[in-house]
N, C-alpha and C positions, 0 to 999 in steps of 0.2 A: 331111353334115349330115342326120341321120336324124330321123324323126318318130314320135310315139306318142301314145296317150291313156291315162290312168290307169284308165279304166273306162268303161262304156257302159250306157245304159238297157237293161233286160232284160224289159220288159213286153210288147213287140210293138207294131207300128203300129196294130193294131186291138184292143189289150188282150187278146191271146190268152192270156197267162199268167193273168190274172184269171179269164177264162171257164173255162179248163181246171182251175185249182185249185178253184174253187167248184163246178164240175161233179163233181170227184172227191170233195169233201167231202159233196156231196148224193147220192153214189152213182150218178150218171148215167154216169160213165165209170170205167174201172178204172185201175190203176197203169200198165199198158202204154200206154194211150192218153195218159195224162198225160205220160209220158216221151217219147212220139212228138212231142207238141206242143212240149214244151220243147226237145227236140233240134233241131227246126226253127228255133226262135227263136235258139238259140246259133249255128247254122250261118249263118243270115241275118246275124247280127252280124259274124261273121268274114269272110264274103264282102264285105259292104258296106264294112268298114274296109279290106280289101285292095284292092278296086276303087277306093276313094277315093284310094289312094296312101299310106296309112299304112305305114311301114316296119316297125314293131315292134308287133305286134298282141297285146293281152292276152287271156288266157283265165281260167277259173275266176272270172269276174265275174258269172256267172249264179247265181241262187238261186231256189228255189221259194218262199222266204219272206224270209230275211234272211241276209246273209253272216256276221254274228257267230254266229248260230245254226248255220250250216253249219260254222264253225270249231269250235264246241263239240262237234258231232257227230263231226267228223273226229278230234278229240282224245279222243273218248269221255268228255268231261266232262259226262256225262249224270246228273242227280240221280237218286237211288235210286227216287223215286216213279214214274219213267217206265220203269224196267227191265222191268216186266211186259209192256210193249208192244214191238212190233217195227217195224222199217222206217219207212215213211211215217206209220204210226199214232203211233209214238213221236215222230217229228220234229214233226208238226203239233200233237201234244199239248203239247210243250214250249212252243210258241208260243201255243196257243189253249186249252189245258186239255182235259180229257176227263172222262167221268163219274167223279166222285169224286176227280179229280186236278187240283189247281190248276196253272195255267200258270206259267212263269217270268216274272219282272218284265220290263217293256218300258219303255224310256226313249228320249229323243232322242239322235241321233247328233251330238254336239257342238252347234253352233249352227244345225243344219239342221232341217227338218221331217220328216226320215226318222227312223223309230224302229227301234231294234235290241233284240234279246232279250238280256238281261243274264245273262252266265254266273254260275252259283252254284258257288263253289269252297270247299273246306274242306281241313283237313290230311290228310284221308283220300282226297282226289281222286287218282286214278291215271290219268295221261295215257297213252294208247296209240293206235296206229293200227290199227284193225281192217281186216284184209285189205289191207295196204299196197300190194300190186301193183295193186289196183283202186280205190284211194282217189280221191275225186272230182277233185282237181286233175290226177291222172295220167290218169284216164279221159277228162276233157275235153281234155287236151292231145292224147291219141291220136285223139280224135274230130276235132279240128281238123286234125291231121296227115293224116288220111285225105282231107281236102279239099285237101291241098297247102299248108296254112297252118301254119307253125311258130310257135307262140305263146309268150308269156311268162306262165306261171301266176301268179296274184295270190293272196296269202295275207295275212290280218291278221297284223301283226308281233307277236312274242312280248311285247314290252313293252306295247304298246297293248292286247293281249288281256287281260293281267293288270290293267292300270290301269283298264280299263272293266268289270272283273268286280266282284262283291261277295261278301262272306263268306256262306256258306250259313247258314240259320237256326240250325243246330245247331253252328256253328263256335265254338270256345272264344274267350273274350275275349282280345283282343290279336292274334288271327290276322289277317293281311292276305294277299290273293291274291298279292302280290309275293313272299311267302315261298316260293311254288312255282316260282320262276324256274328253279332248277337242274333239277328233273325235266322241266319244260316244255321247256327247251332241248334236253334229250336226245331228246325226242320230235320236236321240229323238226329236229334233226340227222338222225334216222332218215328223216324225210320228205324232206329235201333230198337225202340219198343215194339214196333211191328215185327221186326225180324225175330226178336225174342219170343213174341207170341206165336210165331210160325215154327218154333222149336230150334232156332239157330243157337248154337252154343258159343261159337267164336265168330267174330267179324274182324277182317283185316282192313285197317285204315292206312292207305299209302301216303306217306309224307316225304317224298323225295326232295321237296324244296329245302329241307333241312340240311342237305349236303352243300348248299350254297351259303354265301355270307348272309347272315340275318341280323337285323337291327334289334336294339333293345325292345322297341315297340312290337316287333314281330315275335320275339321270344315271349313277351308278355301275352300276346295273343295266343301263342301255343299253350301257355300255362292255363289261360282262361278256357280255351277250347277243351282241354282234357280234364280240367276240373269240372266243367259243366257236364260233359259226357260221362265222366267217371262217377259222378254223383247220382246218376239216374237210378231210381229204385229198382227198375226192371230193365235189364239189358243183357245182351250177350257179353262174354268176356272179350276184351279188346286187345288185338295185336296191332301196335303202331309200327309199321314197316318203313324203314328208311333205306335208301340205297344210292349208288353212284358216288359215294365218297364218305369222308369223315364228317360227322355232324357237330363237332365242336361244342359250343356253348348250349346247344339244344339237348345234349345228353343228360346233364343234371336235371333239366326241366322234365324230361320224360321219365327219368329214374324216380323223381318225386311224385309223378302223377299216379292216378289210380288205374292206369292201363295195366292189364295183367301180363302182357308180353311186349317186348321191344325187339324189333328186327334191325340188325346192324350189318353193314357190308364190310367184310374183312378182306375183300379182293381189291376194290378201288379205294377202300379206306382202311389200310392196315393200322393206321394210328388210332382207330377206334379201340384197339386192344389196350393200349397204354392209357387211353382216356378212361376206360372202364376201371382199370386198376386204380387210377388217381382218385376216383370218387368212391372207391371201396366196393365196386360192383353194383348190381341192381338190387341186391337183397334177396332173402330166402323166399319171398312171396311172389317174385316175378320170374317169368320165363325169358330166356335169351334165345332168340332165333338167329343163329349164326350163319351168315352168308359166306360160305367158304368155297363154293363151286361157282366159277365165273359164268354169269348169265349173259355177258356181253361179247365174249370172244369164243373161238372154236377150238382152242388148244385144250388138250387133255389135262385134267387136273392132276397135279402132283399129290397123290393120295397120302403119301407119308407127311408132306408139309401140311396138308389140310387137317390130318389127324393131330399133328403137333399143335396147330393153332387151336383146334377144339379142346385138346387136353389143357392148354394154357388158360382156357376160359372156364374150366370146371372150378366151382367154388365162387364164381362171380355172380351167380344167380341161383334161384331155386331149382330150375330145370334148364337143360340145354337142348335145343332142337336144331338139327343140321338142316341147312337150306342152301338154295342158290343165292347168289349175291343180289340178284334182282329178278324180274320176270324173264323167262326164257323167250319172250316175244322177239328178242333181238338176235336170235340165232336160228339157223335152219332146223327142220324138224328131225331128220333121221339120217345119220351117216351111212346106214346100211343101204340106202338108195343109191349111193355113189359107187359105181363099179369101175370107173375109168381113172380114178386117181392113182398116182404112184403109191404102191404099198408102203414105202418108207414114209410118205407124208400121212397116209391114212392112219398109220400107227400112232401119230402124234395128235390126232383130232378127236373131238367129241362134239356132236350136235345135241339138240334138246333131249332126245330120248337117251342118249349116252350120258348126258349130264344128270338126268334123273337117276340112272343106274349108279352114278358116282355118289350122289347124295345117299342113296340107300346103302351102298357099300361102306361109306364112312360111318353112317349110323350103326351098322352091324358091327363094325370094328370097335366102336366105342362101347357098345353093349357087351360084346362077347370076347373082345381082345383082338389084337392085330392078326393073330394066327388064324382067326376065323375067315379072313379074306386074303391070306397070304398068296393063294394060288390065283387070285384075281388082280394082283398088283402087277402091271406090265413092267418090262424092263425099261431102263432109261432110254429116252428118245435120242436119236443122233442129233448132232449140232446142226444149225442152219447152214445153208449152202453159201460159200464164200467165193467171191470173184476178185482176185488180187488186182486185176487190171482196173476195175472200177474204183477200188479203194486208192490205188496209186494216182489215178486221174484227179480224184477229189482232193487228195493231199496237195497236188501240184497247183490246184486252183485257189487254195487257201479258204479261210472261213467266210469272207465277206463277198459282196457283189456291189459294184458302184452304181450310184443313181445317175441317170442321164438328165440333161438340162431340158425341161419340158418346153420352155419358151422357144428355144432354138429348134428343137425337133418338130414342133407344131408347124412352123413355117415350111419345113421340108416335106410335110406329109400331104395327103390327098387334098385336092381342091373340091370341096363338096358344098352343096347349097346349105343355107341356114336350116337348122332343125333337120339334119339328115335322118332318113328313115332306114331301118334295118330290122332283122329278127335276131333272136338269140342263137339260133343254129339249126336245130332239127325241124323237119317238116313232118306232117302226118305219115305214119308207116301204114300204107294200105295193105289190104289182104294180099294183093299181088306181090308186093315187096316182101312181106313175111313169108309167103309161099315160096318165092324164089330162094330166099335165104335157107328155109327149111329143106327144100329140094337139093340145094347145093351141099348142105351139111350132111344129108342122107345119101349123097352120091347119085341122086336121080337125074341131076343135070351136071355137066362138066364146067370147068372154069370159064371156058369161052362163052357158054350160054349164060352163066351167072353174071359175068361182067357185062354182057350185052344188056341184060335186064336192068342192072344197076345204072348203066349209062343212059338207058332210055328214061329211067326215073329222074336222073339228074337233068337231062334235057328238059323234061316236063317242068321240073321245079324252077329251073333257070328261066324258062319261057314265061311261066306264071308270074314270077317276081318282076320280070321286065314289064309285063302287061299291067300288073298292079301299080308299078311305078316306084318300087323301092330303090333307094340310092346305093346301098351296099348289100350285096347278095350273099347267099350261102348255098352250098351244094345240096343241103337237105338231109345229109347223113343216112341215105337209105341202106347203106351197107353196114350200119352200126346197130348192134343189139342193145347196147347200154353205154353211157358215156364213160364209165369206168371199166366195165368188163371188156369192151372192144380193145382198149389199150392194154389191159392186163393180159389178154390172149396173145399179144404181140411183143411182150416184154419177158425176158428171162427173169426168174425169181418169183413169178406168179403162177398159181394154179387156179383153175376154174371148175366149178361144179356143174352137174347136169340138173339136179333137183334141189339145190340149196337155196330155195326162195325164202325171202324175209320181207315182211310187210314194211313199206315205207309210209304210205298213207292210203286209206280207202282200199281201192282195188289195185293200187299201184304197188307191185312187188318187184324186188330186185334180187339178183343173185350175186352177193358180194364175192369178189375173187379172194383168194387166200395168198397173201404176200408172205412167203416162207423163207426167201433167201435174198442175196444181193441182186439188185435190179440192173439190167442192162438192155439196150436196144439193139437187136441184131441187124435190123434194116429199117428203112423208112416205113412209116405206118399210115400216113395220110396224104403224102405228096401226090401220088398218082391220081386220086379222086379229086383233090382240090385243083390241080393244074388242068385236069380235064374240064371241070366246071368253068374255070377261068377262060379256057379256049372257046367256050360257047357264048361269051358275052364280052362287051367292051366295058361294062361296069366292073368295079372291083368286087372280088369274091373273097370272103374271109376264110382263112385257114382256121380250123376248129380243133382245139386240144383241151384236155382236162388237166388242171393244175396239180402240182405235187401234193398239196394238203388234202385236196378232195380225193386223190388216188389213195391216200392213206385212210381218210375218214370213212370212205365207202367200201373199204376192204376189211377183211380180217387180217390184222397185221402181226407179224412176228413180234414176240415179246422178249427176245434175247438181246436186244440192243435198243438204245434210246430212239424214240420217234424222230428226233432231229436228224440222226444219222441216216435213217431210212428215207426221210424226206429229201435229203441231199442227193441220194442215189437216184430217186425218181426224177428230181429236177435235172440232173445231168442227162438222163435219157431224153427228156423233153427239150433241153437245150440243143441237142443234136437234131431233133426233129424240126425245131424252129429254124435252125441254120439251113436245113435242106429246103424248107418251104421258101425261105427268103431267097436262096440261090435259084429257085425255080421261078422267081418273079412274083411271088405273092407278097403284096404290100400291106395287107391287114391280117393280123393273126390274133385270134382270141384264145386266151388261156383261162378257162373257167375255174373259179374257186368258190362255188356255192357253199362249200363246207368250212370256209375259213372261220366263221363265227361259231359253227357247230362244235368244233374241237376246242374252243376256248375253255380252259379249266373253270370249274364252278366256283373256285375260291379266287378272289381278286389278287391275293398275294402271289398266285402262280401265273397271272396273266402276262406279265412283262416277258418272262422267260419263254413262254410259248410263242407270243407274237414275234419275238426276236427271231426264232428259228423258222417260223412259218413265213414271215416276210422275206427272210434271207433266201429261203428255198425258191420262192416265186421269182425273186430277182436273179438268182443264179440261173434259172431257166430262161429268163427273158432279156437280161441286160446285154447280151452279145450282139443285138441287131443294130442295123444302121439307123441313123436319125430319120430316114425317110420311111422306115417300116413302123406302122402304127400298131401298138399293142393294146388289145382290149382285154377286159376280164368281166366276169359275170358272177353275181351273188344273188341268192334268193332265199325266202322263207326263214329268216332269222331276225332276231332283235339286234340291230347293228350298233346300238349306242356304245357298247364297250369296246368296239374296234374301229371307231371313227378315224382315229389317227393312223391306224394300220392300213386302212383303205388307201389313204394318200401315200403312205410309205411303200406300198406295192409298186408305185411308179408306173402304173399303166396309163396310157394316154386317154382311154375311155373306160369307164366302169358302168356297166348296166346292172340295175338292181330291181328286185321286186319292190313295187311301191303301190300297186293298184289296191290291194286289200288294206294296206296300212295308211291310206290317205296321204301319201307323199311325205310322211313324217320325217323320213331320213334326210330329205334334201335340206331342210332347215338346220338339222344337226351338222351336216357336212359343211354348210356355209359358215356356221359359227366356228367350226374347227379349222377353217382356213383352207378347205379343199379347193384347189384351183384347176384341176384337170377337168376333162369333159365327163358328163354323166348322162346315162340313159335310163331314167326311171320308167318302169313298166307302166304304160298308160291303160292297159287292160289285163284282166286276170284270165290266164289261159286254162286254169284248172276248173273253170266253170264252163258248161256247154253253151251259155248264153252268148249272143253276139251284141257287144255294146254299140251304141249309136255313135254317129259322128259327133253329135253335140256332147255326149258324155266324155269322149276322148278330148275334145276341144277344152272342156272344163278342166280336165286333168292336166293338160299342157299349160293352160293359163295359171293354174295353181302352181305348177312346177316353176314357171317363169317368175313367180314371186320370190323364189330363192336362188335361181340359177340364171345367169346371163344367157341370152339366146344363142350367142356364138359358142357356148359350151354345152348346149342341150341337144341330146340325141332323142329319137323317138322310136320306141320298140315295145313289143309285148313284154310281160314280166318274166317269161321263162320260155323254154323250148316248146315246140308245137307237136312233138312226137305223139303225145297221147290224145290229141284231138283229131277230128275228121275234117276233110276239106270242105264239107258243107258249112262248118262253122268258121274255119280258118280263112277261107278266101274272102267272104264278106267282111270279116273282122279286120283283116289287113287292108282291104280297100277303104273301109271307114277310117282306119288309122292314117293312111296316106292322105286321104281327103282332109282329115282334121289337121294334119301337119301343114298341108298346103294353105289352108285357110288362115291358120295362125301365122304362118310364114309371110303371108301377104299383108298382114296388118301392119300399120305404121309403127 
């Protein structure tokens, strides 16, 4: 009874990856030093997994930025605009852009908060392995082998790679990335043969796309892919790993393939068990890698339930391997680093290293019997914290929230120029701002000094926006550490960690709070800062809040009640905050929901139920305002096609969306769907350090006007500016305002 994990956090216990990559970008270290740091992180992972007792250790799970980007580089699927660059310069330019070169699109990895770099493919794409003997998966395999650890290299599977790609901008109509399956398989075949020649015994091919709805054509492509790779005369044994849900009709295809092992998620996809039984199992020649430890959430595994699941799988394959449900990339590294959490809560938690221990314990119990780990099975955890007042208030409000009449309220709202300009909310967090927050947290400065420092920053941000000429201002959020964490720290029912970092994209890490009990707002959270900012200008200032769905999506959420119930509790707290902002004279309030698309279930059959409660939660939070109060929302870095109708149903007056990297594709879809509220498509990409020209943003605006009437179009960046520096932000915003004024002046 062997054990494994499908992947592991790669950022380091002290965020070494972030510090090293950002130092490299800033020119403080060279490539050799960057590689030295990252080699240490890889080796620490392999050692820790081996020492914990994991029998089958994965490799090639490390990435400097993103594993999908790594796959594109490995396959030489590099768009032509990056060909003039070399090495790390080309790699990071694909993710972040470079002078005069736009980056590739970035979007969410299924229903997680991890972002991947979307491959751009066309009929002229030629896959090849550059220097195959030293390709990244082979090099890392050899690196681990030098430590005495024989690993299993992990690759994105060929079907998922193509299904997660998009046609390049110049691809002809009708082209689909799946058209490239044949040549892609030949390149995978070459790579597998090279891996075998290097001594690799097992390769893991990740096919998470199988957890979503797949067409007959796509299932046929899956069959073709694993027939071709399975028939290779010289290759490692293949583990095809699926995760994030039930794989439905793909299961019999994989069961009939020549892949030696199949990985299934029994946490997000409990129905995979019955599906296995329905096809008579995988057969005696295949290994089943059973994902019974949750790789997505931080709650401790019910070891008895996991062992029962594993026991029910015995006999459905030749061998059973205990595993995590997916990569542990999505959870923090080590609970032992958290010393300030309530012990009652700590007893219920498990981070990556603790989940590794759980995998090992389950494997031991299945080999030696439950008594072998009896002293390691903790007692049952206490129930979640319940607030009867919150539940009574929600019961009194009922399940629905009315829609307001957009045409009537539009006339009652702000009188603004055509193509009004604004930003999404946050401004750059300078070293001085971060230092003041850190000093206040550590007790080196008192409340008075801290508040004076934050007010000085608000003054500066307001003055800068007025000088630039923006029409609707923001206070810049200098007091906020993170758009979810800030609110979680001020709501009952949430806990926050000190070192619980998780990678969101590149060097952007977040510390998701832990939502463990009923949610309530003890006092106003943003009113003081927003009203202070409004007192410094005659222009309108937006109140800035994070919406209920995003508060769930970017937290680790209790699993003892439906998400819909938890969302309503968060919405009720936000409703109170919106009421207080309105009473304080704030006439524009933005409730951000960037994660609305992210939480959409992977199976279409589950979409309607999710969108019903997600939209209802947003409206519960926002429907109580006066007609004269303008409600905004913001969404970013998602494929919005499946939620077009829901965007309108949110009933926001203005929706700002990421559109710069996706070439304004969403606007046409919204227009076709009958969306008639105002829209603010991002006219430039803030995740790239480049400053777009006035002319570039003019072109974006004119493109937007092809689908949106001028009296409904807002002008803004595509996301908040927190992660950028003022040297980039100020000229970019000045160019944006100039572009808006030029287009505004046209007949």
